[in-house]
C-alpha positions in Angstrom: 17.4 11.9 181.7 13.8 10.9 181.3 12.0 8.2 183.3 9.4 7.1 180.8 7.3 4.8 182.9 4.8 2.4 181.3 1.2 3.6 181.5 -1.5 1.2 180.4 -3.9 4.1 179.6 -1.3 5.9 177.4 -1.4 5.6 173.6 2.1 4.1 173.6 3.8 1.3 175.4 7.5 1.2 176.3 9.9 -1.6 175.3 13.6 -2.0 175.4 15.7 0.9 174.1 17.6 0.2 170.9 21.2 0.2 172.0 24.0 1.5 169.8 26.0 -1.3 168.2 29.4 -0.2 169.5 28.6 2.8 171.8 32.1 4.2 172.1 32.7 4.2 168.4 29.7 6.2 167.2 30.3 9.8 165.9 27.9 12.7 166.1 27.6 15.9 164.0 25.0 18.6 164.5 23.7 21.8 163.0 20.7 23.6 164.6 17.9 21.0 164.9 19.5 18.4 162.7 22.1 15.9 163.9 23.6 12.7 162.6 25.0 9.6 164.4 27.0 7.0 162.5 29.7 4.4 163.1 33.4 4.5 162.3 32.8 3.5 158.7 30.4 6.4 158.3 27.5 4.0 158.1 24.0 4.2 159.5 23.2 0.5 159.9 20.5 0.2 162.5 19.9 0.6 166.2 19.8 4.2 167.4 22.0 5.9 164.8 20.6 7.9 161.9 20.1 11.4 160.5 17.5 13.2 162.6 15.6 16.5 162.0 13.2 18.0 164.4 13.2 14.8 166.6 12.4 12.6 163.5 14.8 10.1 161.9 14.8 11.1 158.2 17.6 8.7 157.2 17.6 5.3 159.0 20.0 3.5 156.7 23.1 4.8 154.9 25.7 2.1 154.0 28.5 2.1 151.5 29.9 -1.0 149.9 32.8 -1.6 147.5 32.2 -4.8 145.6 29.2 -5.8 147.8 31.4 -5.7 150.9 32.1 -3.0 153.4 35.6 -1.5 153.0 38.3 -2.5 155.5 38.3 0.3 158.1 41.5 2.2 158.6 40.2 5.1 160.7 37.2 7.1 161.7 37.3 10.4 163.5 35.7 13.8 164.2 37.8 16.9 163.6 38.9 18.7 166.7 36.4 21.5 166.0 33.6 19.0 165.5 32.8 20.1 162.0 34.0 17.2 159.9 33.7 13.5 160.2 36.2 11.5 158.1 36.4 7.8 157.6 39.2 6.1 155.7 39.1 2.6 154.4 40.5 0.3 151.7 39.0 -2.2 149.3 38.8 -5.9 150.0 39.0 -8.2 147.0 36.9 -6.8 144.1 34.6 -9.0 142.0 35.1 -7.5 138.6 32.2 -7.3 136.1 34.1 -9.7 133.9 37.4 -11.4 134.3 39.5 -12.1 137.5 38.9 -10.7 140.9 40.7 -7.5 141.5 43.4 -7.3 144.3 42.6 -6.1 147.8 44.1 -3.1 149.4 44.8 -1.0 146.3 41.9 1.5 146.4 41.8 4.1 149.2 38.3 5.3 150.2 37.8 8.6 152.1 34.4 9.6 153.3 34.2 13.2 154.5 31.0 14.8 155.7 29.5 17.7 157.7 26.2 19.3 158.4 25.3 22.8 157.4 22.0 24.6 157.1 20.4 21.4 158.4 21.7 19.4 155.4 24.2 16.5 155.2 27.1 17.1 152.8 29.2 14.1 152.0 32.2 13.6 149.7 33.3 10.2 148.5 36.9 10.2 147.3 38.4 7.0 145.7 42.1 6.8 144.9 43.7 3.8 143.1 47.2 2.6 143.8 46.9 -0.4 141.5 49.5 -0.9 138.8 46.7 -1.5 136.3 43.4 0.3 135.6 40.7 -1.1 137.8 36.9 -1.0 137.8 35.0 -1.5 141.1 31.3 -1.5 142.0 30.4 1.2 144.5 26.9 1.1 146.1 24.8 3.0 148.6 22.0 1.4 150.5 19.5 3.8 152.1 16.2 4.0 153.9 14.1 6.5 155.8 11.7 5.2 158.5 10.6 8.7 159.9 10.5 7.3 163.4 10.0 9.7 166.2 12.9 10.0 168.7 10.7 8.4 171.4 10.1 5.4 169.1 13.9 5.1 168.7 14.1 5.3 172.5 11.7 2.4 172.9 8.1 3.7 172.5 5.9 1.1 170.8 3.1 3.1 169.2 -0.3 1.6 168.5 -0.5 3.4 165.1 1.8 5.2 162.7 1.3 7.4 159.7 1.6 6.5 156.1 5.0 5.9 154.5 4.9 6.5 150.8 6.7 4.6 148.1 10.1 6.4 147.4 10.1 8.7 144.4 13.2 8.1 142.2 14.7 10.4 139.6 18.0 10.2 137.6 20.0 11.8 140.4 17.9 11.4 143.6 15.4 9.5 145.7 12.8 11.2 147.8 11.2 9.6 150.9 7.9 10.8 152.2 5.8 10.2 155.3 2.5 11.7 156.4 2.3 11.6 160.1 -0.8 11.1 162.2 -0.4 14.8 163.1 -1.2 15.7 159.5 2.4 16.9 158.9 4.1 15.7 155.7 7.7 14.9 156.3 10.3 14.1 153.7 14.0 13.5 153.0 15.9 13.6 149.8 19.1 11.8 148.9 20.8 13.4 145.9 24.0 12.5 144.0 26.3 14.7 142.0 26.2 12.3 139.0 23.4 9.9 138.0 23.9 6.3 139.3 23.6 3.7 136.5 21.3 1.9 138.8 19.0 3.6 141.3 15.8 2.6 143.1 14.1 3.2 146.4 16.7 1.3 148.4 20.0 1.4 146.5 22.1 3.4 144.1 24.9 1.6 142.3 27.9 2.9 140.4 30.8 1.3 138.4 33.9 3.4 139.0 36.8 3.0 136.7 40.2 4.2 138.0 43.5 4.5 136.3 46.7 4.2 138.3 47.0 7.0 140.8 43.7 8.4 139.6 41.3 10.0 142.1 37.6 10.3 141.6 35.1 12.2 143.7 31.3 11.8 144.2 29.2 14.4 146.1 26.0 13.6 148.0 23.5 15.7 149.9 20.7 14.6 152.2 18.1 17.0 153.6 14.6 17.4 154.7 13.9 19.2 151.5 15.4 19.1 148.0 18.2 21.5 147.2 17.9 24.1 144.4 21.0 22.6 142.7 22.6 19.2 142.4 25.5 18.3 144.7 28.8 19.5 143.5 32.4 20.2 144.5 31.6 23.9 144.6 28.6 23.5 146.8 30.5 21.2 149.2 33.4 23.6 149.5 31.2 26.7 150.0 29.0 25.0 152.6 32.1 23.6 154.4 33.7 27.1 154.6 30.5 28.5 156.1 30.2 25.6 158.6 33.8 26.1 159.8 33.5 29.9 160.1 30.3 29.5 162.2 31.9 27.0 164.4 35.0 29.1 164.8 32.9 32.1 165.9 31.1 30.0 168.5 34.3 28.6 169.8 35.8 32.1 170.2 33.1 33.2 172.7 34.5 34.1 176.1 37.9 34.0 177.6 40.6 31.8 176.1 42.2 29.2 178.5 45.5 27.5 177.9 48.0 25.6 180.0 51.5 24.2 179.6 50.0 20.7 179.3 49.4 19.5 175.7 46.7 16.9 176.7 45.1 19.3 179.2 44.8 21.9 176.4 43.3 19.2 174.2 40.6 18.5 176.9 39.8 22.2 177.2 39.7 22.7 173.4 37.5 19.6 172.8 35.1 20.7 175.6 34.8 24.1 174.1 34.2 22.5 170.7 31.5 20.2 172.1 29.7 23.2 173.7 29.9 25.1 170.4 28.5 22.0 168.6 25.6 21.7 171.0 24.9 25.4 171.3 22.0 26.3 169.0 21.3 29.9 167.8 17.7 30.7 168.7 15.9 34.0 168.3 16.4 34.5 172.1 20.1 33.9 171.9 22.4 30.9 172.1 21.1 27.8 173.9 23.1 24.6 174.7 21.1 21.5 173.6 21.5 18.8 176.2 23.2 16.0 174.3 23.3 13.7 171.3 21.5 11.4 170.4 18.7 11.3 173.0 18.5 14.9 174.1 19.3 17.2 171.2 16.8 19.8 172.3 16.4 22.5 174.9 16.2 21.3 178.5 15.8 23.8 181.2 17.9 22.2 184.0 20.7 21.2 181.6 20.8 24.6 179.9 21.0 26.4 183.3 23.7 24.3 184.8 25.8 24.3 181.5 25.5 28.1 181.4 26.5 28.3 185.1 29.6 26.1 184.4 31.0 28.6 182.0 29.5 31.8 183.5 32.8 33.0 184.9 34.6 32.9 181.5 31.6 33.4 179.1 28.3 35.0 180.5 26.7 35.2 177.0 25.3 31.6 177.2 23.6 32.4 180.5 21.9 35.4 178.9 20.6 33.3 176.1 19.4 30.5 178.4 17.6 32.8 180.8 16.0 34.8 177.9 14.7 31.6 176.3 13.3 30.1 179.5 11.7 33.4 180.5 9.9 33.5 177.1 8.5 30.0 177.6 7.6 30.3 181.3 4.3 28.5 182.1 1.2 30.6 182.0 -1.4 28.1 183.0 -2.0 24.9 185.0 -1.9 21.7 183.0 -1.7 18.2 184.6 -0.6 16.8 181.3 2.3 19.2 180.9 3.0 19.3 184.7 2.8 23.1 184.4 1.7 25.9 186.8 1.9 29.6 186.3 5.5 30.8 186.9 7.1 27.4 186.4 10.1 27.1 184.2 10.2 24.6 181.3 11.9 21.3 181.7 12.0 20.0 178.1 10.7 20.7 174.6 10.2 18.4 171.7 9.1 18.9 168.0 8.3 15.4 166.9 5.1 13.7 165.8 4.4 12.0 169.1 4.8 15.2 171.1 2.5 17.0 168.7 -0.2 14.3 169.1 0.1 14.3 172.9 1.3 10.7 172.9 4.0 11.9 175.2 3.8 15.1 177.3 7.1 16.5 176.3 6.1 19.0 173.5 6.6 21.6 176.2 6.9 19.9 179.5 7.4 21.5 182.9 7.9 18.4 185.1 11.1 19.5 186.8 11.0 20.7 190.4 14.4 22.2 190.4 14.4 24.2 187.1 12.5 27.1 188.5 14.7 27.8 191.6 17.8 27.2 189.4 16.4 29.8 186.9 16.2 32.4 189.7 19.5 31.5 191.2 21.3 31.7 187.8 19.8 35.1 187.2 21.4 36.2 190.5 24.7 34.7 189.5 24.6 36.4 186.1 23.8 39.8 187.7 26.8 39.4 190.1 29.1 38.2 187.4 28.2 40.9 184.8 26.6 43.8 186.6 24.1 43.8 183.8 21.1 45.0 185.9 19.4 46.4 182.8 19.0 42.8 181.6 17.7 41.8 185.1 15.0 44.5 184.7 13.9 42.8 181.4 13.7 39.5 183.2 12.1 40.9 186.3 8.5 39.9 185.6 9.6 36.3 184.9 11.7 36.3 188.0 8.8 37.5 190.1 6.5 34.8 188.6 9.1 32.1 189.2 9.7 33.2 192.8 6.0 33.3 193.2 5.8 29.6 192.2 8.5 28.7 194.6 6.8 30.4 197.5 3.5 28.8 196.5 5.1 25.4 196.6 6.8 26.2 200.0 3.5 27.4 201.5 1.8 24.2 200.4 4.3 22.1 202.3 4.0 21.8 206.1 7.7 22.4 206.6 8.0 25.0 203.9 9.9 22.7 201.5 9.8 22.5 197.7 8.4 19.1 196.8 7.1 17.3 193.7 4.6 14.7 192.7 3.8 14.2 189.0 0.4 15.5 188.1 -0.6 12.5 186.0 0.7 9.2 184.6 3.0 9.5 181.7 5.1 12.3 183.2 8.3 11.9 185.2 8.1 10.0 188.4 11.1 11.7 189.8 11.6 15.3 188.9 15.1 16.3 190.1 18.2 15.8 188.0 18.2 12.1 189.0 14.9 11.5 187.3 15.0 7.8 186.6 12.2 5.9 188.3 14.4 4.1 190.8 16.7 6.9 191.9 14.9 8.1 195.0 14.2 5.5 197.8 14.3 4.8 201.5 17.1 2.9 203.3 15.1 -0.3 203.2 14.8 0.0 199.4 11.2 1.0 199.2 10.1 4.0 197.0 8.7 7.0 198.8 5.1 8.2 198.6 5.0 11.8 197.4 5.2 14.7 197.5 9.0 14.2 197.6 11.3 17.0 198.8 14.8 16.5 197.5 17.7 17.8 199.5 19.5 19.6 196.7 16.3 21.3 195.5 16.0 22.9 198.9 19.5 24.3 198.3 18.5 25.7 195.0 15.4 27.3 196.6 17.7 28.7 199.3 19.9 30.3 196.6 16.8 31.6 194.8 15.5 33.2 198.0 18.9 34.9 198.6 18.9 36.1 195.0 15.5 37.7 195.4 16.7 39.3 198.6 19.6 40.8 196.9 17.7 42.0 193.8 14.8 43.4 195.6 17.1 45.3 198.0 18.9 46.7 195.0 15.5 47.8 193.6 14.8 49.7 196.8 12.2 47.3 198.3 13.7 46.8 201.8 10.6 45.0 203.1 10.6 42.4 200.3 14.3 41.9 200.8 13.8 41.2 204.4 11.1 38.7 203.7 13.2 36.9 201.2 16.1 36.7 203.6 13.8 35.3 206.3 12.6 32.7 203.9 16.2 31.7 203.2 17.1 31.5 206.9 14.0 29.5 207.7 14.6 27.0 204.9 18.2 26.6 205.9 17.1 25.8 209.4 14.6 23.1 208.2 17.2 21.5 206.0 19.8 21.3 208.8 17.2 20.0 211.2 15.4 17.4 209.1 17.9 16.2 206.4 21.1 15.9 208.5 22.1 12.4 209.7 24.4 12.9 212.6 25.6 9.3 212.8 26.6 9.3 209.2 27.9 12.9 209.0 25.9 13.4 205.9 22.5 14.6 204.5 19.7 12.2 203.4 18.5 12.5 199.9 14.9 13.4 200.5 11.8 13.7 202.7 8.8 11.7 201.6 5.1 12.8 201.7 5.0 11.9 205.5 8.2 13.9 206.1 10.1 10.8 206.7 13.7 11.1 205.8 15.1 8.9 203.0 18.3 8.0 204.9 20.2 7.2 201.8 23.7 8.6 200.9 23.8 9.9 197.4 25.8 12.6 195.7 23.0 15.1 196.1 24.6 16.9 199.1 27.4 17.9 196.7 24.9 20.2 195.1 23.9 21.5 198.5 27.5 22.6 199.0 27.3 24.4 195.7 24.4 26.6 197.0 26.3 27.4 200.3 23.5 26.2 202.5 25.4 23.8 204.9 27.2 25.3 207.9 31.0 25.0 207.7 31.4 22.1 210.2 28.8 20.0 208.3 30.3 20.9 205.0 33.6 19.5 206.2 32.0 16.2 207.2 30.2 15.9 203.9 33.5 16.5 202.1 35.2 13.7 204.1 32.4 11.3 203.1 32.5 12.3 199.4 36.2 11.5 199.3 35.8 8.1 200.9 36.1 5.0 198.7 32.3 4.6 198.8 31.8 7.7 196.8 35.1 8.4 195.0 35.7 5.7 192.4 39.1 7.0 191.3 37.5 8.5 188.2 35.0 10.8 189.9 32.1 10.8 192.5 29.5 8.1 192.3 25.9 9.1 192.4 25.3 6.6 195.2 27.7 5.3 197.7 28.7 1.6 197.3 27.3 0.6 200.7 23.8 1.9 200.0 20.7 -0.1 199.0 20.1 -0.3 195.2 23.8 0.5 194.5 24.6 -0.6 191.0 27.7 0.8 189.2 26.0 0.1 185.9 22.8 2.0 186.7 21.8 5.4 185.3 21.7 7.2 188.7 22.4 4.6 191.4 26.2 4.3 191.4 27.3 5.7 188.0 29.6 8.7 187.7 28.3 11.9 186.0 31.0 14.4 185.3 28.8 17.4 185.8 27.7 16.1 189.2 31.4 15.8 190.2 32.1 19.3 188.9 29.2 20.9 190.8 30.3 19.2 194.0 33.9 20.4 193.3 32.8 24.0 193.0 30.7 23.6 196.2 33.7 22.2 198.0 35.8 25.2 196.9 33.4 27.6 198.4 34.3 26.0 201.8 38.0 26.4 201.2 38.7 22.9 200.0 41.4 22.9 197.3 43.3 19.6 197.5 40.1 17.6 197.0 39.1 19.8 194.1 42.5 19.2 192.5 42.0 15.5 193.0 38.6 15.5 191.3 39.9 17.6 188.4 42.8 15.1 187.9 40.3 12.2 188.0 38.1 13.6 185.3 41.0 14.7 183.2 42.3 11.1 183.2 38.9 9.9 182.1 39.0 12.4 179.2 42.4 11.1 178.2 41.0 7.6 177.9 38.0 8.8 175.8 39.2 10.9 172.9 39.6 14.0 175.2 35.9 14.3 175.8 33.7 13.4 178.8 30.5 11.4 178.2 27.2 12.1 179.9 28.0 9.4 182.4 30.1 6.2 182.8 29.9 3.2 185.1 30.9 3.5 188.8 33.3 0.6 189.0 36.4 1.3 191.1 39.5 2.4 189.2 41.9 -0.5 188.4 45.5 -0.1 187.3 45.9 -0.3 183.6 42.1 -0.2 182.9 40.0 2.5 181.4 36.7 3.7 182.9 33.8 1.5 181.9 31.5 3.1 179.4 27.7 3.4 180.0 26.1 1.8 176.9 23.7 4.5 175.9 25.3 7.6 177.3 25.0 10.8 175.2 28.3 11.9 173.7 28.7 14.8 173.4 26.7 16.1 176.4 26.6 19.8 177.3 27.1 19.7 181.0 29.8 17.0 180.7 31.6 19.3 178.3 31.2 22.2 180.7 32.6 20.3 183.6 36.2 21.3 182.9 35.4 25.0 183.2 33.6 24.6 186.5 36.5 22.5 187.8 39.1 25.1 186.8 37.1 27.8 188.5 37.0 25.7 191.6 40.8 25.1 191.5 41.5 28.8 191.0 39.2 30.0 193.7 38.0 32.6 191.2 34.9 34.9 191.5 34.0 38.0 189.6 31.8 41.0 190.6 31.0 42.8 187.4 29.4 45.9 188.8 32.5 46.9 190.8 34.9 45.4 188.2 36.6 43.1 190.7 38.2 39.7 190.3 38.7 37.8 193.5 41.1 34.9 193.8 41.2 32.8 196.9 44.0 30.3 197.6 44.5 29.3 194.0 45.6 25.8 193.0 46.6 24.3 189.7 45.6 20.8 188.3 48.1 18.0 188.8 50.9 18.2 186.2 50.0 21.8 185.2 52.5 24.5 186.1 51.0 27.4 184.2 47.5 28.4 183.3 46.5 31.5 181.3 43.1 33.1 181.1 43.2 35.6 178.3 40.6 38.2 177.6 38.4 37.7 180.6 35.7 40.4 180.3 34.9 42.2 183.5 32.7 45.2 183.6 33.7 47.6 180.8 37.2 46.1 180.5 39.1 42.9 180.2 41.9 41.2 182.0 44.5 38.6 181.4 45.5 36.3 184.3 48.4 33.9 184.4 48.6 31.4 187.3 52.1 29.9 187.7 53.3 27.3 190.1 56.2 28.5 192.2 57.3 25.9 194.6 54.5 25.1 197.0 52.4 28.1 196.0 50.7 29.5 193.0 51.5 33.0 191.9 49.1 35.2 189.9 50.1 37.8 187.3 47.5 40.1 185.9 47.2 42.6 183.0 44.0 44.6 183.0 42.6 46.6 180.2 39.9 48.9 181.4 39.0 51.5 184.0 38.5 50.6 187.7 39.3 46.9 187.1 41.2 45.3 190.0 42.2 42.0 191.4 41.7 41.1 195.1 43.4 38.1 196.8 41.6 36.4 199.6 
């Protein structure tokens, strides 16, 4: 998501990222601005895992041993609602304090943990099945390095703050670090009973168990000490609150279910992932982008995630737009890539951001976030009819639209282009923001400013939004001006980006207005905005479903016959679920249904191979019989817009749109996913009422049954 290019003048250098040890077997928990990543044992044993708070790793080692050895792993899993992580293991041979070695496989170990109120709660449960009493050594090794997230991601700082000697008491150890930003950070590991041996790196117990006896130990870890020692009562009370809060988040919006057990599991896990990543802020709910690298508010990610579920739950869009309006740029800053009216790209709370070692404390280096902000506001208004909320956002919308027109007026063709303001920021500022993602057909990188094809689509949607909203506000002249801008931009895109021989759009124009004649997935986003004319949209669709783009698992970000194609790259040949879903919804706007069903089936089959959840991305190798999709080593899992993909895909399949003001649900040529014969949408709020919809396969067609609860609400079939 971030291209963090080396900069000799910057206070940090960039090295190799620390890769997870076994990326597909790491498990994440999150609560607000605290998250944890650990392995199947439940251990934090190096690399990129840890317990993080406010972009700082406050626990960098957390390993359990029985008899100086790791237990034999039986299983490790996250609960379906994403609240609990549970690991089960058994003892290996136990070196007794005196006498013979105890037998292996007679003691069951269960580690159960969750996060609540930004604290880790963990329960260790040991059960003996040995015929004789047994005593076994149980030990925890721990450390806290207080490394900034950007250090974990590869930043090599020239100086760090002071790490104090751990403070040890009978029940706890406290780690402390004073950052160069003057902030004192700490973390406290506390046990429910005093370890016989405890120091700054280890706590050791001797646990005696009779036959069939079960013993429990409770542990808490947080950025501050708790008022009480860990206990069974505290664990149970916090667990109940954590599950209740998650249940409330998962209940937002309409309920979706099908006759397919696995498809339901995909929907449910996706909803749980969105609930996990959605953080309650004072401005409303906001989906953090992904764990581990991007557990923070991103503008583009938040907007697209909210758009994915807008049809079935508009509350997330309201929270996202309110937050981004509050943090809209007010001044020009080369360091932050900000200009008045621009919408935030990323925010960070760690030491390096506070010191300005990286510009991401509040960073505005995204060229697409501002037009997407305006366009989402328009989509929210149409979906809900909540024009009172639009009035509250109106000053921010006008400022954002002003920034878009300022950028267009700077460009000789009236396009929206980017060039980073100074070294240290993002080289590429669209959603494909790695340093090598935009290039010419001969492989060379373009000189800026660069005008991405999909960004022109977002600006087109923003112009049309402003035309509709100003017309509604009674300003016919402004509405006409915005409409003219939209038409003019459409004309430029069709004239300058279209490649007739290829039947496709190029990815960008460079600073000399030379087209980057490269075929990437970017035009799928152009379809999403409705900019292409129908005949060209049809040709784009044919190319997207060719073997060059369609891997069998989804759409590649770059076609296989293009320069710089690499199925293992971040943006040049990998498959991103959200990218495929956006293209699918765009295709549906042009009447494509069979292709949308095909894309939905592909991503569903990916989910079935990966614990019913989609990662941020995976490699773009062609699908092979009997083989799973190839994981990308450092992909975020869960990732918000990957979790939201299923909801956008279903909207595309169903051909569903909603006009909140007139309380109308429109359904055009609905289709159902492969293998699904019945899909229910229960409690879909429209205007002042709600409606239940049931889509049912009947031979070659899909019938729709509705039950509305509210005045004026009606269903139209296109």
